[in-house]
C-alpha positions in Angstrom: 114.6 136.0 68.7 115.9 133.2 70.9 114.1 129.9 70.9 115.7 128.9 74.2 113.0 127.9 76.7 112.5 130.2 79.7 113.9 128.6 82.8 111.3 127.8 85.5 111.5 130.2 88.4 111.7 128.8 91.9 108.4 129.4 93.7 108.6 131.4 96.9 106.2 128.9 98.6 106.6 125.4 97.0 103.9 122.8 97.0 103.2 121.5 100.4 100.7 119.6 102.4 99.5 116.4 100.7 100.0 114.5 104.0 97.1 112.2 103.3 99.1 110.6 100.6 102.0 109.9 102.9 102.3 106.3 103.9 103.5 107.3 107.3 100.3 109.3 107.9 98.1 106.5 106.7 99.8 104.0 109.1 99.8 106.4 112.0 96.1 107.1 111.5 95.4 103.3 111.6 97.5 103.1 114.8 95.4 105.9 116.3 92.1 104.1 115.5 93.4 100.8 116.9 94.7 102.5 120.0 91.4 104.2 120.8 89.6 100.9 120.6 92.3 99.0 122.4 92.3 101.5 125.3 88.5 101.5 125.6 88.5 97.7 126.0 91.7 96.9 128.0 92.8 100.1 129.8 90.9 101.6 132.8 89.4 104.8 131.5 90.3 106.5 134.8 94.0 105.7 134.5 96.6 108.1 133.1 97.8 105.3 130.8 94.5 105.4 128.9 94.8 109.1 128.2 98.5 109.0 127.5 98.3 106.2 125.0 95.4 107.9 123.1 97.1 111.2 123.1 100.5 109.8 122.0 98.7 108.1 119.0 96.9 111.3 118.2 100.1 113.3 118.4 101.7 111.0 115.9 98.9 111.7 113.3 98.5 115.4 114.0 102.2 116.3 113.9 102.8 114.4 110.6 100.0 116.5 109.1 101.1 119.8 110.7 104.7 119.2 109.6 103.6 118.6 106.0 101.5 121.8 106.0 104.3 123.8 107.6 106.9 122.7 105.0 105.9 125.4 102.5 107.3 128.2 104.7 109.5 126.4 107.2 111.6 123.3 106.7 112.8 123.7 110.2 109.3 123.5 111.6 108.6 120.5 109.3 111.6 118.7 110.7 110.7 119.6 114.3 107.0 118.4 114.0 107.9 115.2 112.2 110.4 114.4 115.0 107.7 115.1 117.6 105.5 112.6 115.7 108.3 110.0 115.8 108.9 110.6 119.5 105.2 110.2 120.3 104.9 106.9 118.5 108.0 105.6 120.2 106.3 106.5 123.5 103.2 104.6 122.4 105.3 101.6 121.4 106.7 101.4 124.9 103.2 101.6 126.4 102.1 98.5 124.3 105.3 96.7 125.4 104.6 97.5 129.0 101.0 96.3 128.7 102.2 92.9 127.4 105.0 92.5 130.0 103.0 93.6 133.0 100.2 91.1 132.2 102.5 88.2 131.4 101.6 88.2 127.7 104.0 87.5 124.9 105.6 90.1 122.7 105.9 88.2 119.5 109.1 88.1 117.3 108.7 89.4 113.7 108.6 85.8 112.3 105.6 84.7 114.5 103.1 83.0 112.2 100.2 85.3 113.3 102.4 88.4 112.5 103.5 87.0 109.2 99.8 86.6 108.3 99.1 90.1 109.5 101.9 91.6 107.3 100.6 89.6 104.3 97.2 91.2 104.7 98.6 94.8 104.7 95.7 96.1 106.7 94.8 99.7 105.7 91.5 100.1 107.6 90.1 99.4 111.0 87.7 96.9 109.6 90.6 94.9 108.0 92.5 95.0 111.3 89.4 93.8 113.3 88.9 91.0 110.7 92.5 89.8 111.2 91.9 89.7 115.0 88.7 87.7 114.6 90.4 85.2 112.2 93.3 84.7 114.6 91.2 84.2 117.6 89.1 81.6 115.8 92.1 79.8 114.4 92.6 76.3 115.8 95.8 75.2 114.2 99.2 75.2 115.8 102.6 76.4 114.5 106.2 75.9 115.2 105.9 78.3 118.1 103.5 75.9 119.7 99.8 76.6 120.4 99.0 80.3 120.3 97.1 81.9 123.1 94.1 82.0 120.8 93.9 78.2 121.0 94.1 77.8 124.8 91.1 76.4 126.6 90.6 79.5 128.7 89.9 81.5 125.5 88.0 79.0 123.3 84.8 79.8 125.1 85.1 83.5 124.5 83.6 84.5 121.1 85.3 87.4 119.4 83.6 88.8 116.3 84.1 92.0 114.4 83.8 94.7 116.9 84.2 92.4 119.9 87.6 92.2 121.6 86.9 90.5 124.9 89.4 87.7 125.6 92.9 87.9 126.9 94.0 86.3 123.6 92.5 89.2 121.7 94.3 91.8 123.8 97.6 90.0 123.0 96.8 89.9 119.3 95.8 93.5 119.1 98.8 94.7 121.1 101.2 92.8 118.9 99.4 93.9 115.7 99.6 97.5 116.9 103.4 97.1 117.6 103.8 95.7 114.1 102.1 98.8 112.7 104.2 101.1 114.9 107.4 99.4 113.7 106.4 100.2 110.2 105.4 103.7 111.0 108.6 104.5 112.9 110.7 103.1 110.1 108.9 105.3 107.6 109.3 108.4 109.8 113.0 107.7 110.2 113.3 107.8 106.4 111.1 110.8 106.2 113.3 112.7 108.7 116.5 111.8 106.8 115.0 113.0 103.5 113.8 116.3 105.2 117.2 116.9 106.8 118.9 116.3 103.4 116.6 118.7 101.7 117.1 121.4 104.3 120.9 121.0 104.0 120.7 121.2 100.2 118.1 123.9 99.7 118.0 125.8 103.0 114.8 127.1 104.5 112.3 129.9 103.7 114.9 132.7 104.3 117.3 131.2 101.8 114.6 130.6 99.3 113.3 134.2 99.7 116.9 135.5 99.0 117.2 133.3 95.8 113.8 134.4 94.5 114.4 138.1 95.1 117.9 137.8 93.5 116.5 136.1 90.5 113.8 138.7 90.1 116.3 141.5 90.3 118.4 139.8 87.6 115.4 139.3 85.5 
């Protein structure tokens, strides 16, 4: 009797789902939460922009999840839905940039001190994001970029606590924080798409897997 181990058979439907563990999903979900609150405070509820921003953020989250769930039976669908998520978040990124530009607010460079502090915090929840906004609005120091808008006289009289985003300074902070999160999420999705494309080229889709499994069963 042979002691050789029996080779593992390729499953017809491999493990799939598990999207909640994806870093891209986690960041996209935080972007969605931030966007809902941002739009409720700074975008007219009757405007198309309000609905478009919220729906674009939601689309990012939903399509990452749906793509992950579809991966078991269709790599092609997984790729398509992940790409839809990426496109939706790119649309949302443009909306935040438009908000800042049209109101004469600054879009900060990556090395802006407030963004460096934001990246250090690695916010994972809405509460952590709100706490960062409150800390920055309350900050009174200056940096090499000069006084931030949170230090200007017109905003010092406007209190912003957890759950209160009222000042123009806060809208600039939130928009730039959201853009920072979107940059991270889009980067992660670009890598995810590249990995999915490589896996599809290497292994094929469900039809190819079905052929391999049936061929193996006949040989067995």
